[in-house]
C-alpha positions in Angstrom: 110.1 89.0 66.7 109.9 87.5 70.1 112.0 88.8 73.4 114.6 86.6 75.0 115.8 87.6 78.8 119.6 87.8 76.5 117.3 90.8 75.2 116.6 92.7 78.2 119.7 94.7 80.0 119.8 94.2 83.8 117.5 96.6 85.6 120.7 99.1 86.7 121.5 99.3 83.1 118.0 99.7 82.2 117.5 102.2 84.8 121.0 104.2 84.2 119.3 104.3 80.4 116.1 105.8 81.4 117.6 108.3 83.9 119.9 109.4 81.5 117.9 110.5 78.6 118.9 113.9 77.5 115.1 113.8 75.8 113.7 113.3 79.1 115.8 114.8 81.5 112.5 114.5 84.5 111.7 110.9 85.0 109.3 110.1 88.4 108.7 106.0 89.5 106.2 105.8 91.3 102.5 103.7 91.1 98.9 103.9 90.8 97.3 104.1 94.2 99.8 106.0 96.2 99.0 109.6 97.3 102.6 110.9 97.2 103.0 110.2 94.1 99.8 111.3 92.9 101.0 114.6 94.9 104.5 114.7 92.8 102.5 113.9 89.5 100.4 117.1 90.3 102.8 119.4 91.5 104.7 118.4 88.3 101.9 118.9 86.1 100.9 122.6 87.7 104.5 123.7 87.1 104.1 122.6 83.3 106.9 120.1 84.1 107.5 117.4 81.4 108.2 114.4 83.0 108.4 110.4 81.8 105.8 108.5 85.1 107.0 105.2 85.0 104.8 103.0 87.2 107.4 100.2 88.6 104.2 97.5 88.7 103.7 98.1 85.4 104.6 95.4 82.7 104.2 97.9 80.0 106.1 100.8 81.7 109.3 98.9 82.8 109.6 96.9 79.2 110.4 93.4 80.1 112.6 94.2 83.4 111.2 92.6 86.7 108.8 95.5 88.7 111.3 93.4 92.0 114.5 93.6 90.7 113.6 97.6 89.3 112.6 98.3 92.9 115.9 97.2 93.7 117.8 99.0 91.1 115.9 102.3 92.7 116.9 100.9 95.8 120.5 100.7 95.4 120.4 103.9 93.8 118.6 106.1 96.1 119.0 104.0 99.3 115.1 104.2 99.7 112.3 101.4 99.5 110.0 104.6 99.5 108.0 105.7 95.8 108.1 108.2 94.6 111.6 108.7 93.1 112.3 111.4 90.8 114.9 112.0 88.8 116.2 115.3 87.4 119.4 114.7 84.3 120.4 111.2 85.9 120.8 112.5 90.1 118.1 111.7 92.3 115.9 114.3 94.1 114.3 112.1 96.5 110.0 112.2 96.8 107.2 114.4 96.8 108.1 116.2 99.9 111.9 116.9 99.0 110.3 118.0 95.6 108.4 120.6 97.0 111.4 121.4 99.3 113.2 122.2 96.3 110.4 124.0 94.8 110.2 126.3 97.8 114.5 126.8 98.6 114.6 127.5 94.6 117.0 124.6 94.3 113.9 122.7 91.5 114.8 125.4 89.3 118.4 125.7 89.4 118.4 122.1 88.3 115.8 122.4 85.7 116.8 125.9 84.2 120.3 124.1 82.7 118.5 121.6 80.8 115.9 124.6 79.7 113.0 123.6 81.6 111.3 126.7 82.8 108.5 126.5 85.0 105.1 127.8 84.5 105.3 131.5 85.7 101.9 131.5 87.9 103.5 129.1 90.4 
């Protein structure tokens, strides 16, 4: 069965569904060519955090959403037009720099612990 535009939710509704999924509470929106995105992916990976990684330029990742509309919805939600944009349980924590700061300050552990997400003890 072919999907029609009537079957596709608004970018805002789609974004809300993705970032509020309790089965995947950590979500990274990025692009394949971005060094900051790769830095954030690497940091989360080294920490042992399982996360949903969505490329805002990938039709497959966006599930029929317009890349332009998804970037607009992210910008409206976060106030930032850059990637990566990282969410934990529906709340934006910012990008790679903010992720590193949250790790260093202990705020990342505080956000992840109530979700049952633990960090790699070697980090």
